[in-house]
Structure formats: C-alpha cells, structure tokens
C-alpha positions in Angstrom: 20.2 0.7 -32.7 18.4 -2.6 -32.2 19.9 -6.0 -33.1 18.9 -9.6 -32.4 22.3 -11.3 -31.6 20.7 -14.6 -31.9 20.7 -14.2 -35.6 23.7 -14.5 -37.8 24.8 -10.7 -38.4 26.2 -10.0 -42.0 29.8 -9.5 -42.4 30.1 -9.6 -38.6 29.2 -5.8 -38.6 26.7 -4.1 -36.8 24.2 -2.3 -38.9 22.3 1.0 -38.4 19.9 2.8 -40.2 19.0 2.0 -44.0 21.7 -1.0 -43.4 24.7 1.1 -43.3 27.6 0.1 -40.8 26.8 1.4 -37.3 29.0 4.0 -36.2 29.0 6.2 -32.7 31.4 8.8 -33.7 30.2 12.1 -32.5 28.1 10.9 -29.6 28.8 11.5 -26.0 27.4 9.5 -23.1 28.0 9.7 -19.5 30.9 12.2 -20.4 32.6 9.7 -22.8 33.4 10.6 -26.2 32.1 8.6 -29.2 30.2 6.2 -27.0 26.5 5.2 -26.5 24.9 3.4 -23.7 23.9 -0.3 -24.5 22.0 -3.1 -22.9 21.9 -6.8 -24.0 18.2 -8.1 -23.0 18.0 -11.8 -21.6 16.8 -12.7 -24.9 19.8 -11.7 -26.6 18.9 -8.2 -27.9 21.3 -5.4 -28.3 19.8 -2.1 -27.7 21.8 1.1 -28.2 21.0 4.7 -27.8 23.0 7.8 -26.6 22.7 8.1 -22.7 20.8 11.1 -21.7 20.0 11.9 -18.1 16.8 13.6 -16.8 17.0 17.5 -17.6 19.5 17.0 -20.6 16.9 16.6 -23.2 12.9 16.4 -23.5 13.2 12.7 -23.0 15.6 10.5 -20.6 17.5 7.5 -22.5 19.4 5.6 -19.5 20.2 2.0 -19.3 17.0 1.1 -17.6 15.0 2.9 -20.3 16.6 0.9 -23.1 15.8 -2.4 -21.3 12.1 -1.1 -20.4 13.0 -1.5 -16.5 13.5 -5.3 -17.1 16.6 -7.6 -16.1 19.5 -7.6 -18.4 22.5 -9.8 -19.3 24.8 -6.7 -19.1 24.7 -3.0 -19.7 27.5 -0.1 -20.0 28.9 1.8 -22.8 30.3 0.8 -26.2 32.0 2.5 -29.0 31.5 1.4 -32.6 33.5 2.4 -35.7 32.3 1.2 -39.2 30.4 -1.6 -37.5 33.0 -2.9 -35.3 33.0 -2.3 -31.5 36.4 -0.9 -30.4 35.5 -0.4 -27.0 33.0 -1.7 -24.2 32.7 -1.3 -20.7 30.0 -2.0 -17.5 29.5 1.6 -16.8 26.0 1.5 -15.8 24.8 2.9 -12.4 21.1 1.4 -12.5 22.2 -2.3 -13.3 25.7 -2.2 -12.0 26.9 -5.2 -13.8 29.7 -7.5 -12.5 32.8 -8.8 -14.4 30.8 -12.0 -14.9 27.9 -10.1 -16.5 30.8 -8.3 -18.7 32.2 -11.6 -19.6 28.5 -12.8 -20.8 28.3 -9.8 -23.0 31.6 -10.4 -24.6 30.7 -13.6 -25.4 27.3 -12.5 -27.1 29.1 -10.3 -29.1 31.7 -12.5 -30.5 33.0 -11.6 -33.9 31.8 -8.2 -33.7 34.8 -6.9 -32.0 37.8 -4.9 -34.0 41.1 -6.5 -33.7 42.5 -3.7 -31.3 39.1 -3.9 -29.2 39.6 -2.4 -25.7 37.5 -3.4 -22.4 37.2 -1.8 -19.3 35.7 -3.3 -16.0 34.6 -0.9 -13.5 34.3 -2.1 -10.1 31.4 -0.6 -8.0 33.5 1.7 -6.0 34.6 3.6 -9.2 31.2 5.2 -9.4 31.9 7.3 -6.4 35.2 8.6 -8.0 33.4 9.6 -11.2 31.2 12.0 -9.0 34.5 14.1 -8.3 35.4 15.4 -11.7 39.3 16.4 -11.1 39.9 12.9 -9.6 38.2 11.2 -12.7 40.8 12.9 -15.0 43.5 11.7 -12.5 42.2 8.1 -11.9 41.4 6.8 -15.3 39.8 3.4 -15.9 42.2 0.9 -17.1 41.7 -0.3 -20.8 42.9 -3.7 -21.7 42.6 -6.0 -24.8 39.6 -8.1 -25.1 41.8 -11.5 -24.8 43.5 -10.5 -22.0 40.2 -9.8 -19.9 38.8 -13.3 -21.1 42.0 -14.9 -20.0 41.6 -13.6 -16.5 38.0 -14.5 -16.4 38.6 -18.0 -17.6 41.6 -19.0 -15.2 40.5 -21.4 -12.8 40.9 -20.9 -8.9 41.7 -23.3 -6.2 38.1 -24.5 -6.1 38.5 -25.5 -9.7 36.0 -22.7 -10.8 36.6 -19.9 -13.0 35.7 -16.4 -11.6 32.7 -16.4 -14.0 31.4 -19.8 -12.7 32.1 -19.0 -9.1 29.9 -15.6 -9.5 26.9 -17.5 -11.2 27.2 -20.5 -8.8 26.5 -18.2 -6.0 23.8 -16.9 -7.9 22.2 -20.1 -8.5 22.4 -21.1 -4.8 20.7 -18.0 -3.7 17.7 -18.4 -6.2 17.3 -22.0 -5.5 17.0 -21.0 -1.6 14.6 -18.2 -2.6 12.4 -20.5 -4.7 12.1 -23.1 -2.0 11.1 -20.6 0.4 8.6 -19.1 -2.0 7.3 -23.0 -2.4 7.1 -23.7 1.3 5.2 -20.3 2.2 2.5 -21.0 -0.6 2.3 -24.8 0.0 -1.3 -26.2 0.9 -1.8 -29.6 2.0 -4.3 -31.7 -0.5 -6.5 -32.2 2.6 -7.5 -30.4 5.5 -6.2 -33.2 7.9 -3.0 -32.1 10.1 0.2 -33.4 8.6 0.5 -36.2 11.0 -2.7 -37.9 10.0 -2.6 -41.0 7.8 -5.3 -39.5 5.5 -2.7 -37.2 4.0 -1.2 -38.8 1.1 2.5 -40.1 1.7 4.5 -38.3 -1.2 2.6 -35.1 -0.1 3.6 -35.5 3.6 7.4 -36.2 2.4 7.5 -33.4 -0.1 6.2 -30.9 2.8 8.4 -32.2 5.3 11.7 -31.6 3.1 10.9 -28.1 2.5 9.9 -27.5 6.1 13.4 -28.7 7.1 14.8 -26.3 4.5 12.7 -23.4 5.7 13.9 -24.0 9.4 17.6 -24.1 8.3 17.0 -21.1 6.0 15.3 -18.9 8.8 17.6 -19.9 11.7 20.9 -18.9 9.7 22.8 -16.1 11.3 22.7 -14.3 7.9 19.1 -14.3 7.4 18.4 -13.1 10.9 20.8 -10.4 10.5 19.3 -9.3 7.2 15.8 -9.3 8.9 16.6 -7.3 12.0 18.5 -4.5 9.4 15.5 -4.2 7.1 12.9 -4.0 10.3 15.0 -1.1 11.7 14.8 0.5 8.3 11.0 -0.1 8.0 10.2 1.2 11.6 12.3 4.5 11.1 10.6 4.8 7.5 13.5 4.7 5.6 13.9 3.8 1.9 15.5 0.2 0.8 18.9 1.7 0.0 19.0 2.9 3.6 19.2 -0.1 5.3 21.7 -0.1 8.3 24.5 -2.6 9.1 24.4 -4.7 12.2 27.9 -5.4 13.7 28.7 -7.5 16.9 31.4 -6.4 19.1 33.2 -9.1 21.0 35.5 -9.3 23.9 37.5 -12.5 22.9 34.5 -14.9 21.9 31.9 -13.4 24.0 29.6 -11.0 22.6 29.4 -7.8 24.5 27.6 -5.1 22.4 26.1 -4.3 19.0 26.9 -1.4 16.5 23.9 -0.4 14.4 25.7 1.7 11.6 23.9 4.1 9.4 25.2 5.9 6.6 22.9 8.9 6.8 22.6 11.1 9.6 18.9 11.8 9.3 18.3 7.8 9.6 20.4 7.6 12.9 18.6 10.8 14.3 14.9 8.8 13.8 16.5 5.4 15.1 17.5 7.5 18.4 14.0 9.0 18.7 12.7 5.6 18.4 15.2 4.4 21.2 14.4 7.4 23.5 10.7 6.7 23.1 11.2 3.2 24.2 13.4 4.2 26.8 16.6 2.1 25.5 20.1 3.3 26.6 22.6 3.6 23.8 25.7 5.6 22.6 25.9 7.4 19.4 29.1 8.2 17.7 29.3 9.8 14.2 32.5 9.2 11.9 33.6 9.4 8.4 34.8 6.5 6.4 38.7 6.9 6.9 39.6 4.3 4.1 37.8 5.9 1.4 38.6 9.5 2.6 42.5 8.3 2.8 42.4 6.9 -0.7 40.7 10.0 -2.4 43.1 12.5 -0.5 46.0 11.1 -2.3 44.8 12.8 -5.4 43.9 16.1 -3.7 45.6 19.3 -5.1 45.0 21.5 -2.2 42.7 22.2 0.6 39.7 23.2 -1.4 40.0 19.8 -2.9 40.3 18.0 0.3 37.2 19.9 1.6 35.3 18.9 -1.6 36.2 15.1 -1.2 35.4 15.2 2.8 32.0 16.8 2.2 31.1 14.2 -0.6 32.3 10.9 1.2 28.9 9.9 3.3 29.1 10.3 6.9 28.4 7.0 9.0 26.8 7.3 12.2 26.9 4.3 14.9 24.5 3.7 17.9 26.1 1.3 20.2 23.9 -0.9 22.6 24.7 -3.4 25.0 23.6 -6.9 24.6 20.8 -6.7 27.0 19.3 -3.4 25.6 19.7 -4.9 21.9 17.9 -8.3 23.0 15.0 -6.3 24.5 14.8 -4.1 21.4 14.8 -6.7 18.9 12.1 -9.0 20.7 9.8 -6.1 22.2 10.1 -3.3 19.5 11.0 -5.0 16.4 9.1 -8.3 17.8 11.5 -10.7 16.0 11.9 -14.0 17.6 15.3 -14.6 18.6 16.8 -16.3 21.5 19.8 -13.9 21.6 21.4 -11.2 19.8 24.5 -13.5 19.6 22.9 -15.7 17.1 23.5 -12.7 14.7 27.3 -13.3 15.0 27.6 -17.1 14.8 29.3 -16.9 11.5 31.7 -14.3 12.8 32.6 -16.2 15.9 33.2 -19.4 13.8 35.5 -17.3 11.4 37.4 -15.9 14.6 37.9 -19.4 16.0 
C-alpha cells in the first residue's frame, strides 16, 4: 500500500486495492501475525508490504526495500483492520527507530488509529532477545495505549524539554557541527594571497577565521579524538564499519595508567594482536563475556541446554590492555595520529569523575 499522508484521507481510513478499506488480517511479518512492515518517508508517504527476508521468497521486502534505501521518518510493523490502525511499533532492524521517531510516526498518522489502538516501543537491546525464540515468548513486548505513549513523550524534564525535543536537539547540534566541518574543509579563499594579507576581503577573512576556530575546537575534543583512534584501529586491521573497537582509559585515582582496546569479535582482536606483535608493542590480552547481558537472559533459562544456547549467542568481548607509553607510541607511530598524550582521550571522563 502507498498513501500520501500530506493529503486529506477520506473517512480517516486507509484505502487499499480498488479503494477498499485496507486490512492486514492474515499477513505475517517478522513472526507477528496480522502485521505488515511499514515506512514513513521524509516527504510524508506511508508505504507498507509484508516483511520478507532473503530466502523466504523470490523477492525480499524489508524496510530498506520499501524506502529504496533512503532515510525515513520511522519504520516498524503495523496492524490494520478495516482501514484503521490497531497496532504500531518500531520493530525495524535496519533503521533502528528511536522513541522520538515513533512519536513522529504517530503524529503523521493522527486520526487513522482505532479507539483501542496499541503501541509498542522496542529499545535496541530487545533485538537481541528476538533472536532466541524461547525467550521471545517469555519476554513479550509491553503494549500500551497510544495516549499513554504520547503522554510520556510530551512530559517535560528538568531541562524544560520533552523526550522528543531533547532527542532532536542533540541531532540538530551534531548536524550543525558536521555542516560546519564540511564547510571549512572545502572552503577556498577568494584570492591566492595568504589569509593575513590585506588583499583578502575582510568579510571572507572573518568568516574563515570563525570556522577555523570551530574546526580546532571540534578536532581537539576528547570524544572526536577517541572516535578517530577507534576507527583508525578498525581500518588498519581491515574490519567492517560495525566492528569498531571501544577505547577505555584506565585510571589510578585521577592519573591515567593504561588503555583497554575492547573488541566484540575474536577475529578482530587476533588481527590487532598480530599488528602489535609486528610493531613490537607490549600488551596483555583478556577474553571475557558480557556478564550483565548473560545474567539478564539466564533468568529466563529453563535448563542447562537453554543456558548453553544463551552463552553461545551472547557475543564475546576481547580486551587488549596497553600501558600509557605503549599506547602513545602505537597511536603516534603506527596509526600516525597527532596527539600529545593518550590522556587527551579521557578528558571527559576525568571531569566527570572529579
């Protein structure tokens, strides 16, 4: 089904083939009966289809397929009876919509819900539970009325913002930072003269100077430097984008004493160790499993067989520990990243601790 939500919808009912009230009864998507996958595009179009994974049919129809791979306002599953939406959620592994995205979707679909319509917001971690069938049956998603969901999303916090406003405020700030960085890296002076020469027009010099200061602050922030180091490690070991390791600074009171490089996948950790051996860096490698996730899931285990399945599915994390001197040498010499000291990556953590 394809519906333009920017236009007035007759009788506030979704219409399908030959103008008949749209109904998803009998369809099954992602294991949910009477549901179809949906996306709402940025220009306000609602597109639905039965969710079909690769291998389940001649053609796959997933959320990214419905949107042609483009960004969306929200995506998930919905149930429609006689043209009225009776259920909606954010169950989309591709786009991973937040509660703010789901709030946007409800706003776009206003007037199309049945009186007893239910909504489910699924946090990202629930996607892991869905991979284990017997736990999925035990830990069911909590359904609530649309009005209750809206009430929670529109409640103001101590900062005077709603959950929805807070989320998109952060998004806008990140977008603005990125826009400014793109501008300064592509900026060209109106003349070939150096910036300090009087022949350069005053307004251009001031505009450039302002963005230079921004770029300096942006690149010198501990968060940006940390992400740069993490992605540089990922690239140098030949890992995919989603295999980025995590840098964790270890402190003895306020003084940084070591660095943990944490990998989710053993193969990535092994490649990193090979690199350290080649460059003759000293380190300590410690494999371990995420105890918090295991303990949470084991509460629902019915026996040793179930426990074994859980422990197998929970990804292992592997940690490589280097002291400050070795970490500094690795970053400066091997990664070739300009940094005064590894402690710069932990500036934020130190301020928080104090």
